[in-house]
Backbone as CSV, one residue per row, in Angstrom:
resi,resn,N_x,N_y,N_z,CA_x,CA_y,CA_z,C_x,C_y,C_z
1,MET,102.728,125.232,52.552,101.702,126.370,52.472,101.782,127.198,53.713
2,ASP,102.023,128.508,53.606,102.034,129.444,54.734,100.730,130.126,54.774
3,ASN,99.794,129.707,55.737,98.481,130.513,55.792,98.485,131.476,56.951
4,LYS,99.714,131.760,57.505,99.879,132.773,58.585,98.939,132.484,59.778
5,ASN,98.506,131.248,59.982,97.594,130.806,61.103,96.303,131.623,61.068
6,TYR,95.841,131.748,59.757,94.489,132.480,59.675,93.379,131.555,60.321
7,THR,92.338,132.210,60.841,91.175,131.502,61.227,90.421,131.320,59.840
8,ILE,89.992,130.071,59.586,89.331,129.780,58.326,87.932,129.203,58.539
9,CYS,86.999,129.676,57.830,85.598,129.139,57.824,85.282,128.809,56.421
10,ASP,84.843,127.492,56.272,84.441,126.982,54.977,82.953,127.259,54.766
11,ALA,82.660,128.283,53.932,81.224,128.763,53.803,80.394,128.106,52.813
12,HIS,80.863,126.886,52.318,80.067,126.152,51.392,80.423,124.763,51.324
13,ALA,79.687,123.829,52.036,80.003,122.475,52.114,78.751,121.648,52.076
14,HIS,78.674,120.621,51.323,77.486,119.621,51.222,77.714,118.509,52.016
15,ILE,76.856,118.057,52.829,77.015,116.772,53.583,75.760,115.746,53.413
16,PHE,76.042,114.528,53.513,75.005,113.491,53.280,75.150,112.431,54.358
17,PRO,73.998,111.752,54.675,74.133,110.614,55.559,75.097,109.535,55.072
18,GLU,75.742,108.868,56.056,76.780,107.875,55.712,76.241,106.803,54.673
19,SER,74.917,106.494,54.747,74.380,105.401,53.957,74.368,105.800,52.530
20,ILE,74.362,107.168,52.215,74.265,107.504,50.793,75.487,108.485,50.394
21,ALA,76.394,108.661,51.269,77.528,109.604,51.071,78.309,109.400,49.789
22,LEU,78.573,108.047,49.577,79.315,107.790,48.376,78.594,107.962,47.075
23,LYS,77.349,107.520,47.153,76.387,107.629,45.959,76.089,109.038,45.624
24,ALA,75.922,109.908,46.646,75.522,111.281,46.495,76.763,112.024,45.773
25,VAL,77.894,111.728,46.171,79.062,112.423,45.544,79.229,111.949,44.135
26,LYS,79.082,110.765,43.816,79.122,110.188,42.357,78.022,110.906,41.526
27,ASN,76.864,111.044,42.093,75.794,111.675,41.358,76.029,113.183,41.035
28,ILE,76.663,113.927,41.951,77.032,115.259,41.745,78.108,115.310,40.724
29,GLY,79.183,114.504,40.801,80.216,114.427,39.819,79.689,114.084,38.450
30,ASP,78.685,113.312,38.272,78.190,112.996,37.029,77.302,114.167,36.467
31,PHE,76.661,114.834,37.362,75.802,116.034,36.969,76.688,117.104,36.315
32,TYR,77.938,117.309,36.910,78.796,118.397,36.422,79.930,117.849,35.539
33,SER,79.946,116.519,35.272,81.069,115.905,34.496,82.387,116.292,35.038
34,LEU,82.568,116.236,36.444,83.673,116.558,37.130,84.201,115.315,38.015
35,ASN,85.554,115.330,38.204,85.943,114.298,39.130,86.023,114.954,40.610
36,MET,85.318,114.348,41.504,85.154,114.894,42.794,86.371,114.602,43.594
37,TYR,86.936,115.469,44.406,88.111,115.231,45.130,87.841,114.190,46.274
38,TYR,86.774,114.449,47.015,86.434,113.586,48.111,85.411,112.510,47.745
39,PRO,85.763,111.197,47.862,84.850,110.186,47.378,83.580,110.151,48.208
40,SER,83.603,110.587,49.464,82.473,110.583,50.408,82.048,111.964,50.897
41,GLY,80.812,112.145,50.895,80.290,113.497,51.383,79.751,113.384,52.802
42,SER,80.350,112.628,53.617,79.984,112.480,55.026,80.504,113.583,55.849
43,SER,79.934,113.811,57.018,80.411,114.907,57.980,81.875,114.509,58.352
44,GLU,82.153,113.260,58.613,83.486,112.911,59.045,84.575,113.249,57.910
45,SER,84.183,112.897,56.729,85.031,113.229,55.609,85.315,114.753,55.471
46,LEU,84.266,115.514,55.659,84.329,116.978,55.662,85.272,117.466,56.637
47,LYS,85.139,117.016,57.915,85.928,117.490,59.093,87.398,117.125,58.893
48,LYS,87.614,115.883,58.303,88.931,115.410,58.098,89.606,116.291,57.112
49,GLY,88.959,116.611,56.030,89.398,117.398,54.956,89.813,118.852,55.388
50,GLY,88.839,119.434,56.090,88.933,120.801,56.667,90.051,120.842,57.723
51,SER,90.285,119.867,58.402,91.296,119.901,59.517,92.709,120.175,58.933
52,ARG,92.844,119.802,57.614,94.151,119.853,56.966,94.613,121.355,56.777
53,ILE,93.557,122.317,56.838,93.839,123.699,56.807,93.352,124.391,58.005
54,GLY,92.984,123.705,59.025,92.505,124.335,60.240,91.168,125.021,60.258
55,VAL,90.225,124.446,59.439,88.871,125.119,59.475,88.243,125.100,60.856
56,SER,87.735,126.203,61.212,87.001,126.310,62.499,85.512,126.150,62.504
57,HIS,84.930,126.564,61.386,83.523,126.449,61.209,83.209,126.047,59.760
58,TYR,82.135,125.256,59.557,81.731,124.809,58.214,80.199,125.175,58.126
59,LEU,79.904,125.858,56.882,78.491,125.979,56.578,78.028,124.716,55.801
60,VAL,77.153,124.001,56.391,76.725,122.700,55.855,75.237,122.735,55.333
61,CYS,75.077,121.986,54.223,73.806,122.016,53.627,73.573,120.807,52.771
62,SER,72.392,120.615,52.296,71.978,119.531,51.360,70.729,119.906,50.617
63,THR,70.458,119.442,49.442,69.349,119.960,48.678,68.248,118.921,48.499
64,ALA,67.002,119.349,48.721,65.900,118.575,48.469,65.533,118.643,46.934
65,THR,65.978,117.625,46.216,65.727,117.681,44.757,64.168,117.373,44.467
66,VAL,63.491,116.792,45.375,62.051,116.462,45.286,61.407,116.949,46.595
67,VAL,60.055,117.270,46.585,59.394,117.776,47.696,59.552,116.897,48.972
68,HIS,59.341,115.545,48.824,59.247,114.762,49.966,60.534,114.660,50.751
69,GLN,61.670,115.196,50.173,62.902,115.116,50.880,63.118,116.225,51.898
70,VAL,62.246,117.302,51.785,62.494,118.450,52.606,62.705,118.265,54.017
71,GLU,61.725,117.503,54.644,61.683,117.368,56.092,62.849,116.374,56.516
72,SER,63.050,115.307,55.860,64.097,114.423,56.236,65.504,115.003,56.207
73,ILE,65.763,115.828,55.137,67.056,116.481,55.001,67.256,117.549,56.108
74,ASN,66.226,118.260,56.403,66.333,119.312,57.497,66.563,118.621,58.767
75,ARG,65.947,117.546,59.018,66.189,116.823,60.430,67.572,116.234,60.375
76,PHE,68.139,115.813,59.253,69.450,115.309,59.131,70.437,116.378,59.435
77,ILE,70.293,117.568,58.862,71.158,118.772,58.980,71.085,119.176,60.555
78,ILE,69.916,119.252,60.993,69.829,119.691,62.452,70.547,118.696,63.372
79,ASN,70.376,117.421,63.145,71.122,116.347,63.989,72.679,116.500,63.816
80,GLU,73.106,116.710,62.589,74.619,116.874,62.415,75.108,118.084,63.197
81,CYS,74.355,119.135,63.117,74.801,120.364,63.794,74.835,120.221,65.299
82,GLU,73.854,119.421,65.911,73.843,119.117,67.293,75.005,118.255,67.674
83,LYS,75.494,117.340,66.743,76.609,116.499,67.018,77.955,117.259,66.876
84,ASN,77.961,118.272,65.978,79.200,118.998,65.593,79.052,120.364,65.727
85,PRO,79.484,120.972,66.902,79.313,122.419,67.165,80.041,123.263,66.162
86,GLU,80.935,122.722,65.405,81.615,123.596,64.419,80.788,123.790,63.089
87,PHE,79.661,123.067,62.996,78.745,123.227,61.874,77.784,124.316,62.018
88,VAL,77.596,125.072,60.961,76.565,126.076,60.821,75.588,125.565,59.802
89,GLY,74.375,125.249,60.163,73.485,124.535,59.271,72.587,125.312,58.494
90,LEU,72.389,124.999,57.187,71.365,125.554,56.388,70.279,124.509,56.075
91,GLY,69.029,124.929,56.180,67.934,123.943,55.798,67.649,124.057,54.370
92,THR,66.768,123.134,53.923,66.413,123.137,52.523,64.918,123.293,52.458
93,LEU,64.433,123.920,51.291,63.100,124.113,50.993,62.945,123.801,49.501
94,HIS,61.705,123.686,49.110,61.418,123.334,47.741,60.209,124.260,47.242
95,PRO,60.202,124.732,46.016,59.174,125.626,45.629,57.738,125.051,45.625
96,ASP,57.729,123.677,45.541,56.441,122.944,45.531,56.100,122.384,46.952
97,TYR,56.862,122.737,47.873,56.548,122.283,49.301,55.490,123.188,49.812
98,GLU,54.392,122.649,50.440,53.257,123.422,50.800,53.296,123.986,52.195
99,ASP,54.089,123.514,53.111,54.094,124.099,54.526,55.310,124.793,54.845
100,THR,55.748,125.664,53.960,56.982,126.508,53.989,56.962,127.186,55.350
101,GLU,55.973,127.989,55.761,55.970,128.772,56.886,56.132,127.864,58.124
102,LYS,55.391,126.777,58.300,55.605,125.894,59.367,57.005,125.400,59.462
103,GLU,57.633,124.910,58.295,58.893,124.322,58.291,59.966,125.355,58.664
104,VAL,59.730,126.612,58.279,60.623,127.681,58.666,60.683,127.892,60.134
105,ASP,59.397,127.958,60.739,59.263,128.031,62.112,60.091,126.992,62.870
106,PHE,59.982,125.751,62.394,60.644,124.596,62.945,62.153,124.793,62.848
107,LEU,62.654,125.133,61.631,64.050,125.378,61.378,64.631,126.454,62.373
108,LEU,63.920,127.545,62.521,64.345,128.574,63.437,64.424,128.091,64.776
109,SER,63.435,127.282,65.255,63.431,126.843,66.636,64.558,125.766,66.881
110,SER,65.071,125.259,65.815,66.075,124.163,65.882,67.567,124.758,65.665
111,GLY,67.609,126.055,65.587,68.947,126.657,65.414,69.622,126.682,64.175
112,ILE,68.703,126.359,63.108,69.192,126.539,61.690,69.438,127.954,61.310
113,LYS,70.444,128.316,60.571,70.909,129.583,60.409,70.501,130.253,59.025
114,GLY,69.935,129.399,58.104,69.597,129.930,56.768,69.006,128.825,55.953
115,ILE,68.746,129.151,54.665,68.176,128.253,53.674,69.090,128.079,52.528
116,LYS,69.209,126.864,51.914,70.045,126.635,50.705,69.099,126.218,49.619
117,LEU,69.199,126.839,48.451,68.386,126.528,47.337,69.335,126.193,46.147
118,HIS,69.106,125.207,45.422,69.873,124.880,44.145,68.953,124.812,43.019
119,PRO,68.731,125.895,42.315,67.782,125.883,41.204,68.018,124.889,40.115
120,ASP,69.223,124.603,39.822,69.556,123.644,38.768,69.135,122.284,39.196
121,PHE,69.442,121.783,40.402,68.971,120.477,40.919,67.486,120.439,41.045
122,GLN,66.949,121.578,41.597,65.469,121.612,41.874,64.594,122.072,40.688
123,ARG,65.264,122.511,39.689,64.595,122.894,38.403,63.554,123.915,38.574
124,PHE,64.003,125.183,38.985,63.088,126.229,38.986,63.865,127.553,38.786
125,ASP,63.289,128.533,38.210,63.793,129.865,38.081,63.855,130.549,39.372
126,ILE,64.894,131.171,39.753,65.026,131.780,41.063,64.072,132.982,41.206
127,ASP,63.487,133.510,40.123,62.596,134.622,40.233,61.216,134.065,39.851
128,ASP,60.986,132.779,39.927,59.665,132.178,39.684,58.741,132.608,40.741
129,LYS,57.437,132.545,40.520,56.503,132.959,41.588,56.540,132.053,42.774
130,LYS,56.696,130.686,42.560,56.725,129.788,43.723,57.966,130.016,44.501
131,ALA,59.069,130.403,43.907,60.297,130.816,44.619,60.051,132.011,45.342
132,MET,59.421,132.977,44.760,59.180,134.191,45.471,58.335,134.021,46.789
133,LYS,57.530,133.005,46.780,56.787,132.721,48.076,57.696,132.292,49.196
134,ILE,58.837,131.496,48.878,59.746,131.192,49.821,60.481,132.419,50.333
135,TYR,60.936,133.335,49.502,61.570,134.560,49.901,60.657,135.420,50.782
136,GLU,59.320,135.424,50.487,58.391,136.173,51.232,58.366,135.759,52.669
137,VAL,58.472,134.366,52.964,58.423,133.824,54.239,59.734,134.151,55.018
138,ILE,60.789,134.055,54.335,62.209,134.095,55.073,62.770,135.524,54.971
139,GLU,62.227,136.458,54.302,62.899,137.773,54.078,63.444,138.327,55.351
140,ASN,62.678,138.427,56.354,63.156,139.079,57.650,63.445,138.134,58.696
141,ARG,63.730,136.871,58.261,63.923,135.759,59.244,65.284,134.939,58.988
142,LEU,65.447,134.582,57.797,66.634,133.719,57.518,67.217,134.177,56.194
143,PRO,68.636,134.098,56.113,69.296,134.351,54.774,69.106,133.212,53.946
144,VAL,69.430,133.339,52.593,69.347,132.238,51.717,70.674,132.121,50.901
145,LEU,71.153,130.984,50.775,72.353,130.602,49.878,71.755,130.058,48.600
146,ILE,72.051,130.764,47.434,71.460,130.238,46.249,72.644,129.881,45.271
147,HIS,72.596,128.605,44.832,73.531,128.209,43.787,73.203,129.147,42.590
148,MET,74.384,129.725,42.060,74.169,130.701,40.956,74.968,130.225,39.687
149,GLY,74.317,130.356,38.547,75.113,130.124,37.268,75.239,128.640,36.912
150,ASP,75.299,128.463,35.591,75.571,127.218,34.928,75.170,127.481,33.423
151,PRO,76.142,127.399,32.572,75.893,127.768,31.123,74.856,126.905,30.472
152,ARG,74.538,125.706,31.152,73.593,124.675,30.510,72.142,124.991,30.809
153,TYR,71.890,125.898,31.760,70.580,126.152,32.243,70.346,127.661,32.424
154,ASP,69.060,128.013,32.467,68.675,129.410,32.659,68.091,129.725,34.040
155,TYR,67.988,128.654,34.903,67.290,128.757,36.136,67.991,129.782,37.086
156,SER,69.340,129.784,37.034,70.056,130.613,38.090,70.855,131.679,37.392
157,ARG,70.434,132.119,36.243,71.193,133.248,35.538,71.286,134.462,36.461
158,PRO,72.438,135.121,36.536,72.634,136.232,37.463,71.626,137.348,37.252
159,TYR,71.135,137.595,36.019,70.156,138.651,35.915,68.878,138.364,36.617
160,ARG,68.559,137.064,36.838,67.347,136.775,37.564,67.429,137.202,39.099
161,LEU,68.633,137.261,39.524,68.812,137.611,40.922,68.502,139.084,41.084
162,GLU,68.617,139.928,40.092,68.215,141.283,40.225,66.791,141.460,40.447
163,ASN,66.065,140.522,39.831,64.601,140.551,40.081,64.166,140.177,41.532
164,VAL,64.945,139.168,42.068,64.667,138.845,43.473,64.968,139.999,44.420
165,ILE,66.175,140.734,44.075,66.548,141.724,45.014,65.553,142.896,44.956
166,LYS,65.001,143.225,43.820,64.026,144.233,43.660,62.770,143.941,44.411
167,ALA,62.329,142.715,44.384,61.091,142.276,45.048,61.275,142.163,46.559
168,PHE,62.500,141.747,46.981,62.638,141.603,48.374,63.999,142.225,48.831
169,PRO,63.876,143.516,48.992,65.129,144.324,49.255,65.828,144.069,50.633
170,LYS,65.025,143.441,51.554,65.593,143.105,52.910,66.103,141.737,52.986
171,LEU,65.880,140.870,51.934,66.335,139.515,51.960,67.797,139.416,51.987
172,LYS,68.454,138.741,52.925,69.916,138.564,52.854,70.188,137.284,51.995
173,ILE,71.079,137.495,51.019,71.309,136.482,49.949,72.802,136.240,49.877
174,ILE,73.181,134.957,49.876,74.608,134.543,49.443,74.502,133.976,48.067
175,ALA,75.062,134.711,47.127,75.106,134.289,45.737,76.418,133.383,45.520
176,ALA,76.156,132.072,45.417,77.239,131.219,45.510,78.074,131.318,44.146
177,HIS,79.352,130.783,44.229,80.249,130.696,43.075,80.562,132.044,42.540
178,LEU,80.917,132.995,43.380,81.276,134.374,42.956,80.187,134.893,42.001
179,GLY,78.958,134.578,42.399,77.779,135.145,41.681,77.276,134.353,40.492
180,GLY,78.040,133.410,39.994,77.499,132.678,38.889,78.461,131.762,38.196
181,TYR,78.517,130.430,38.551,79.381,129.457,37.902,79.393,129.576,36.396
182,GLU,80.535,129.829,35.763,80.754,129.990,34.413,79.893,131.063,33.820
183,ARG,79.274,131.983,34.597,78.559,133.056,34.091,79.102,134.340,34.852
184,TRP,80.399,134.350,35.041,81.028,135.382,35.883,80.892,136.762,35.190
185,GLU,81.057,136.737,33.940,80.948,138.109,33.260,79.558,138.729,33.392
186,GLU,78.501,137.867,33.270,77.208,138.373,33.508,77.043,138.798,34.922
187,ALA,77.487,138.022,35.847,77.438,138.351,37.276,78.010,139.748,37.545
188,LYS,79.157,140.057,36.947,79.796,141.287,37.192,79.034,142.473,36.595
189,SER,78.161,142.206,35.615,77.390,143.246,35.032,76.092,143.624,35.838
190,CYS,75.838,142.803,36.849,74.582,143.031,37.607,74.767,144.052,38.738
191,LYS,73.709,144.632,39.230,73.733,145.571,40.249,73.138,144.849,41.532
192,TYR,73.983,144.902,42.599,73.608,144.173,43.819,73.368,145.159,44.947
193,SER,72.476,144.753,45.819,72.240,145.646,47.024,73.313,145.171,48.114
194,ASP,73.253,145.846,49.182,74.228,145.603,50.198,73.840,144.284,51.028
195,ASN,72.664,143.759,50.755,72.325,142.595,51.431,72.713,141.344,50.599
196,VAL,73.427,141.490,49.591,73.858,140.308,48.770,75.397,140.049,48.968
197,TYR,75.671,138.848,49.276,77.035,138.354,49.646,77.430,137.311,48.602
198,PHE,78.612,136.924,48.630,79.154,135.926,47.621,80.153,135.035,48.255
199,ASP,80.333,133.797,47.678,81.345,132.857,48.141,82.257,132.546,47.055
200,THR,83.386,132.058,47.368,84.415,131.748,46.334,84.361,130.248,45.858
201,SER,83.411,129.586,46.302,83.365,128.111,45.956,83.127,127.950,44.383
202,SER,83.837,126.765,43.904,83.753,126.304,42.507,83.922,127.543,41.539
203,SER,84.962,128.443,41.860,85.169,129.539,40.939,86.651,129.629,40.663
204,LEU,87.449,129.608,41.707,88.870,129.846,41.592,89.636,128.804,40.643
205,PRO,89.191,127.603,40.624,89.780,126.676,39.655,89.660,127.037,38.220
206,PHE,88.662,127.934,37.871,88.114,128.152,36.529,88.461,129.555,35.947
207,ILE,88.870,130.451,36.754,89.059,131.816,36.265,90.475,132.292,36.658
208,SER,90.978,133.296,35.989,92.334,133.783,36.236,92.333,134.484,37.571
209,ARG,93.625,134.568,38.164,93.752,135.349,39.425,93.352,136.702,39.271
210,SER,93.562,137.366,38.132,93.293,138.806,37.980,91.790,138.993,37.960
211,PHE,91.104,138.078,37.237,89.617,138.278,37.105,88.942,137.961,38.486
212,ALA,89.473,136.965,39.256,88.987,136.651,40.532,89.086,137.866,41.398
213,ARG,90.223,138.539,41.382,90.459,139.697,42.218,89.480,140.856,41.742
214,GLU,89.338,140.927,40.492,88.398,141.958,39.962,87.004,141.771,40.375
215,LEU,86.492,140.505,40.382,85.150,140.240,40.874,85.017,140.486,42.389
216,ILE,85.970,140.075,43.133,85.929,140.264,44.627,85.994,141.810,44.939
217,GLU,86.815,142.523,44.216,86.927,144.027,44.444,85.613,144.664,44.033
218,TYR,84.952,144.169,42.954,83.684,144.671,42.469,82.560,144.412,43.561
219,TYR,82.468,143.211,44.109,81.445,142.955,45.105,81.737,143.595,46.415
220,GLY,82.977,143.879,46.725,83.414,144.385,48.019,84.083,143.356,48.948
221,GLU,85.130,143.678,49.493,85.867,142.686,50.378,85.119,142.327,51.612
222,ASP,84.187,143.118,51.998,83.340,142.818,53.192,82.182,141.919,52.945
223,ARG,81.937,141.512,51.630,80.792,140.785,51.316,81.145,139.432,50.617
224,VAL,82.350,138.888,50.740,82.744,137.729,50.217,83.297,136.724,51.290
225,PHE,82.891,135.440,51.039,83.265,134.391,52.007,84.136,133.361,51.255
226,PHE,85.041,132.787,51.913,85.810,131.638,51.425,84.938,130.335,51.500
227,GLY,84.847,129.538,50.436,84.105,128.273,50.428,84.741,127.245,49.453
228,THR,84.530,125.987,49.832,85.265,124.980,49.093,84.351,124.177,48.162
229,ASP,83.014,124.221,48.388,82.068,123.335,47.668,82.345,121.927,47.920
230,PHE,82.843,121.567,49.111,83.036,120.176,49.544,81.735,119.337,49.116
231,PRO,81.946,118.178,48.500,83.106,117.372,48.338,83.890,117.522,46.981
232,MET,83.599,118.673,46.342,84.134,118.777,44.898,85.659,119.027,45.008
233,TRP,86.129,119.944,45.901,87.548,120.313,45.762,88.340,120.055,47.028
234,ASP,89.645,119.876,46.879,90.537,119.787,47.991,90.667,121.050,48.824
235,HIS,90.555,120.954,50.074,90.625,122.138,51.013,92.092,122.752,50.824
236,ILE,93.047,122.072,50.799,94.390,122.642,50.635,94.538,123.396,49.361
237,SER,94.108,122.860,48.267,94.299,123.450,46.926,93.407,124.702,46.903
238,GLU,92.166,124.668,47.415,91.268,125.879,47.424,91.846,127.026,48.229
239,LEU,92.482,126.647,49.340,93.140,127.723,50.200,94.350,128.301,49.425
240,GLU,95.164,127.406,48.853,96.310,127.941,48.070,95.742,128.862,46.906
241,ARG,94.732,128.538,46.181,94.227,129.264,45.172,93.801,130.777,45.739
242,PHE,93.150,130.671,46.723,92.680,131.990,47.376,93.886,132.906,47.720
243,LEU,94.808,132.300,48.497,95.894,133.070,48.917,96.782,133.528,47.757
244,SER,96.778,132.876,46.707,97.553,133.220,45.552,97.045,134.523,44.869
245,LEU,95.785,134.908,45.212,95.153,136.098,44.677,95.962,137.373,45.012
246,GLY,96.694,137.264,46.249,97.532,138.344,46.587,96.966,139.474,47.425
247,PHE,95.873,139.276,48.017,95.309,140.248,48.890,96.174,140.378,50.149
248,ASP,96.040,141.569,50.749,96.815,141.714,52.008,96.213,140.968,53.148
249,GLU,96.923,140.950,54.259,96.492,140.111,55.466,95.177,140.583,55.919
250,LYS,94.824,141.809,55.949,93.581,142.407,56.425,92.323,141.885,55.515
251,VAL,92.492,141.900,54.270,91.545,141.359,53.333,91.326,139.845,53.513
252,ASN,92.471,139.096,53.561,92.525,137.745,53.773,91.627,137.319,55.027
253,LYS,91.913,138.002,56.100,91.246,137.717,57.271,89.689,137.870,57.177
254,LYS,89.332,138.961,56.489,87.906,139.165,56.259,87.227,138.002,55.489
255,ILE,87.884,137.741,54.372,87.295,136.678,53.473,87.377,135.351,54.038
256,LEU,88.441,134.955,54.721,88.623,133.682,55.224,87.773,133.330,56.484
257,SER,87.358,134.349,57.255,86.595,134.070,58.412,85.716,135.225,58.975
258,GLU,86.303,136.404,58.985,85.641,137.552,59.706,84.264,137.915,59.151
259,ASN,84.191,137.933,57.751,82.799,138.291,57.153,81.829,137.191,57.532
260,PHE,82.247,135.871,57.475,81.333,134.846,57.742,80.806,134.849,59.204
261,MET,81.792,135.054,60.112,81.476,135.114,61.572,80.525,136.247,61.869
262,ARG,80.702,137.378,61.247,79.807,138.542,61.492,78.373,138.298,60.802
263,PHE,78.353,137.720,59.595,77.114,137.520,58.893,76.206,136.570,59.670
264,PHE,76.790,135.547,60.296,75.930,134.618,61.025,75.972,134.850,62.600
265,ASP,76.543,136.054,62.962,76.578,136.497,64.360,77.337,135.394,65.274
266,LEU,78.292,134.760,64.670,79.059,133.769,65.359,80.151,134.456,66.246
267,ASP,80.482,135.707,65.846,81.420,136.465,66.661,80.851,136.834,68.028
268,LYS,79.574,136.691,68.120,78.922,137.078,69.402,78.671,135.890,70.278
269,GLU,79.020,134.656,69.705,78.897,133.476,70.466,80.223,132.980,70.880
270,LYS,80.207,131.983,71.780,81.454,131.425,72.203,82.099,130.600,71.094
271,THR,83.304,130.880,70.705,83.989,130.235,69.674,84.395,128.945,70.140
272,ILE,84.737,128.043,69.122,85.107,126.621,69.548,86.515,126.696,69.948
């Protein structure tokens, strides 16, 4: 594989404590009825996989499926980022968590760069009133990565994102999975503000190269990040799928790293 020595950032990776890393991966695979490429979702497994394509930065996150997990997961992510300077950490919140503002203050003081929400795991509509309270707290403070799409559920339908955008026009959003896993046609029919970005994770194995290009061109090459959805997919295969889309070197550089570095202000920091 000739990647022309691109700088590569993995903009979508899930990590778990070593004690549950195997079990967590199995549970995710069972949820989606998919064979997971990496058996362990540990930080070491992520770095080992990413090193095969030369990943320089990883966006890492985990989801609080129940309220009482919020604080322990956030402290785990913070600790992993302190140990691994190549990690860019996202905290977790839950619509039923009561101390959102206090936890957001803590996350900001700890160097966390955003929030990850997974409506299907957490079982809430992304435009629900409780979710809106989260966006109200973080709108001018932290971006949010939202799992989007799944034909089995209505929680994260792309049309719901339009309601969030209208209510919180300054909120910076990353709509995962090219705007909606297995709901890509609906995602392409939506109107997005300039504050909405997208990642390629868990999309390229399922759609044609021509449609993937069409989606990326619709969203805009400056608003798309490369992501693997670790531990689901092999880093090498995901990079090959992306490069096979046939974008020129300038666009590849933007999507593989430059957009991500700019979005999180990493280009202003000392690179690893």
